[in-house]
N, C-alpha and C positions, 0 to 999 in steps of 0.2 A: 458475278453480280448485275443483275440488270438497273437501268438507270431510267426513271420515270421522266421524259420531257418536261412536265410539269414544274418539276424542281426548278427549272429556269424560269418560270412564270411565278419568281416571288410573289257475290254474287250479290246481291242486293242488300240493301240496309235493313239492320233489324231494330228496332225502335228499344227494343228490351237491351241491345247491346250497347246502348248510350253511352258515350262518354261522360264523365262527371259534369254536373250543371251547378256551378255554384256563383255567388256573386262575384268571387274574384276569380273564378277561372279563366286561365288563358292559354292559349297553345302555342309551343314555342317549337323553333325547329334549329338543327344546327347539322353540318354535314363535315365529311373530310377530317375525321378526328386523328386519322393516320396514327394509330397507336402502336405500331412498331417503332415509333420513336419515343425515347425515354422522356424528354421533355414533354412530348403531348400526353403520356401516361401520366405525368406529374400534376400538369393542368388539369385533367379530368379529376383528379382528387379533391379539386377545390371547388367543386359543382354544388352549387348551393341547393339547401331542401325547398320544394316547389309544391308542398303537399295538396294543393287545389289545382294544381295544372298539368298539362300534357304536353308530351314533348315526342317531337318526330325526328330520329335518327335517320338523316337522308344520304346513307352511304358511305362507303368507305371508312367504316369503322376501323377496318385492318385487314391482313391475309389469313389470320389463322382464327381457330375456334376459342383460344385463350384470349385474343383480342375482343371477340364477340362477348363473351362470357364478363369481361372485363367492364365492357361498354353497358352491357344489360344489367348487370348486378349494381353498378354504379348509379346508372339512371332510374332504376325501376325504386332504388333506396330513396331518391328523391324526388320523384315525380307520381302524381296520381296512377298516369297510363303513360305506356310508351309505345310508339309504333315504329318499324324499322322497314327501309327498304335497301336493297344491294345495291352496290356500286361496283366497280370492275374490279376492285381490290378484294372484296369479299370470295370472289370467283376465281380467283389466281390458284393453281395447284403449283406449289412452290418446289423448287430444284430437290428440296429433301424430303419432298412427297411425292416422287415419281410413281407410286402405286397408289396414290391418294384418289379421292375422288375425282373428277372431272366435269365439266359443263354443268348440266342440269342437274347432276347428283351431288356436285359440289354446293348448287344452290338449295337443294332440299336439306342437306346436312344443316345449312344456315338458317333455313326456316325452323326444322326441328330444335336448334338450339335455341332460337327466340321464343319458341313456346314453352320451353322449361321455366321461363321467366314470365311467362303472360305478355309477352311483347307482340302486338299484332303485325301481321306481314302482309304483302300482296297476296297472300294465299287464304287470308280472311275475309270474310263478309265487310263490306264497309260499315263505317259506325255515323252514326249522326251526333252531331256537335250540339248541346244545348246550352253551352257556357256564353260568354261574352262573343257578340260577332255572328251569333247563330240566328236561326238555325243552318247548320251546314251538313255536309256529307264528307268524311275525311276519307279520301281515296289514295290510298299507297300501292303506286305501280311499278312495274319492272317491264321495261322496254328495250333497253341495250342499243345499238347502234347499229347503222348499216352503210357508212361510209359516204353519206348523201350531203353531207355539210359540205360541200367542196364548189368551187366554181364551176360554172355552166361549160367551161369549154376543158374541164377536166375528163375525162371518161372514167367510169367506175372502175375498170379493169388497171387503169393507171393510177388511181388513188394513192395507193401506198408508196408506190414509186415516187409520186409527185411530192409526198412529204418529205420522204428518205433525201430527195434533191436539196432539202433547208435542214438536213440532218437530224430529222424530227421522225421517230418510230416509237409508238406505244411499246411499254411492257406488254400490254394484251396481246401482242402478235406472238410471243414466246409463251405467257403463261395463262392466258384466259383461253381455254378450251372449249368448242361448240359441242361436244358430244352430249346427246348423239346426231346431232344436225349435221350437215356435211360444212357448214360454215357460220360465221357469226351473224351474216347477212340472213341466212336461213333461220337461225333463230332467232333473230331480232323480230323477221316477219312473222313468225308463229307468236311471239309473244305480243306483238302490236295488236295482232286480230284476236288474241284470247283476250286483253284488254280492252279494246273497243266494244266486244260482245258485253262485257262487265260494265263498263261504264255506262253504254247504252240503258242496259236493263237498270240500272242504278237511278239515272235521269229519269226514266219513264215512271218509275215505283215511288220517287221522291220530288213531285213537282214543286215543291213548296222550298227546297232546300239547294242552297248554291254548292256548288264543291269546292274542297280543298283538294287539288291534285299535287301528290308529293312523289317525286320520282328521283333518282339520282341524277341522269341525264337530261338537260335542257330539252324542252319541247320544242323551240324554235330556234331557228339558225339566227336570226337577228339579235339574239341577245347573248349570242357567242361573241366575245371580242377579247381575242387573247394578242396582245401586243408584241409579246417576245417571242412565242412559237404559234404565230396564224394558222399554221398549217396542220397543227394537231386538231383542228375543228372536226377533221374526218371521223375521229373517235369519239365526237361529243354528242351525236344524236342522230335522229331521223326524219327526215322530212315526211313522213307519212303521220306525224304528230303535229304539224303546225298550226292545226285549225281546232284542236282539240280544247282550247281554251274557251271559245266561242260556241263549239259544237257541244260540248257537255257542260255549258254553263258554270264555268269556272269563276270562283271569287277571287282565288289565289293560286297561283302554280309555284310550287317549292321544288328548289333543285340544287345540286352540288356540283362537283366535279372540275368546275372551271378553276378553282381557288382565286376567283376574281369576285370579291364580295360586292353585291349590286341590288339595287331593287329598280325594276321597269314597270311602265304600264303599257298595255296592248289592249285595245278594245275595252276598255272598263277593267279589264282583268290584271291584278298585281303580280308582277313576277319578283320572287325573290332567291337569290342566290346566296346561300347561307354557311359557306365552307369556312372551316377553320385552316387547314391547311398544314404543310411542313412547318417546321419550326423556323425555317427562316425567313418565311412569309407571314407570320406575326410576330416576330421578333421585336420590332418596331413597337409594336402595341403593348408586348409584355416591358418594353422599356419605358414606357408611359405608366406602368403601374396597372394595367389591364390584366383581365384572367378570363378565364373560360366563360365566365358569367357574361361577361359584356359582349360575347357572340352569340349568346342566344337571341336568334331573330324571331320577334313577335310577330305571330302569324294571325292569329285572332286575339282580340278584338282587330289589332293593328289601326296602322292610321288612316285617316279619312282620306277619300279618293280624290285628289288634287281636281280643283275645277280649275276653267280657264285655260290659261298657257303652261299647263304642267311639264316639268321636265320629263324627258324621255327616259334618262337615267340618273338615278341616285348613285354615287359611288360609295361603297362602305368601307372605306380603307381602315376606318377604326371600329368596326363591328357595327 
C-alpha cells in the first residue's frame, strides 16, 4: 500500500458551444474529491441540485473508472454542465491493474469516460460563459509538473532526493507512468507546449473575453504553501506556467492538489484552490455540520476584486 504525503497536510472557442446563460447562472468548482474514501463518497451523495449552474471538477476525483463514473453521473444530474480536468490520481495505474493503461493512454481512457456523460475536458474546444460575471472563456487545462517548484540551490537531478531527505515522496513516483514519454518532465513539457498554443489561439480569437483557466496543478509557485510537507512542492506544478495568468488574460485561475483551500490575488487575477481533500482534512468542517455543498467555490460571478490594501491570501479553512 502506498501512502500519499498530502495525508499529512490535514482549440478556439465556439459561440455555438456556449455554456448556459441564465439570470441565476453561476460557475462553481471543487477538486480532490478522492472517492476512494467511503466518507467522501457518502458526502458526494448530498450534492444539491443546481439546474442553472455549471461545475468544474478540478482533478483527483479518484483512481478508477468507477470513481469517475460516480462523480460524473452525480455532478451531471445536479448541474447544467460539468467540466473536468485530470489530477495525478486519475492517471495512476494501480497495482491491481498491472496490465492496465499507463500514462497518456490512461488519460485518454478518462477523457472517453467523461464524454460518455457529456462532461467537457481539456481535449474539447474552450467554451464561452455568458452567465453572471461573463463574458468569459472557460479553459480546462492539463499541464502536470516538472519538479521546478524547488529552491534555486537544489539541482533538478537532486530534487526527489531532496524531498526524500525529509521523508517526502509522492505516490506518483510509483503509480503515475509517463508512457510514451521517457519521463514525467518530458510529458509535462509536451503538455505545456500544446496548452500554450491552444490558449494563445483562444485569446486571439476572443479579445473581448477574459479566461477562466482551470487545471489541477497550481500555475504559480508562490501560491504553494505546504506547512507540514513543504518539500512536496516539487510535485505541484511547473515554472513554465508562472506568467500564464497575465499572458492569457485570466480573470480567475482555478486549481486543487494542495488540499489547502485558499483564495489569492496576483496582478488583478483571482486564484482559487478549491479542494475537499481526505476525510481527516475536512472532518472539522463535517463536525460543524457542513457538507459538500459548503465546499463548492463560486468562480463566477465570484467576489469583487478587492481595492486598496487587499489581503494577499484568504485561507478557506471552512470552505
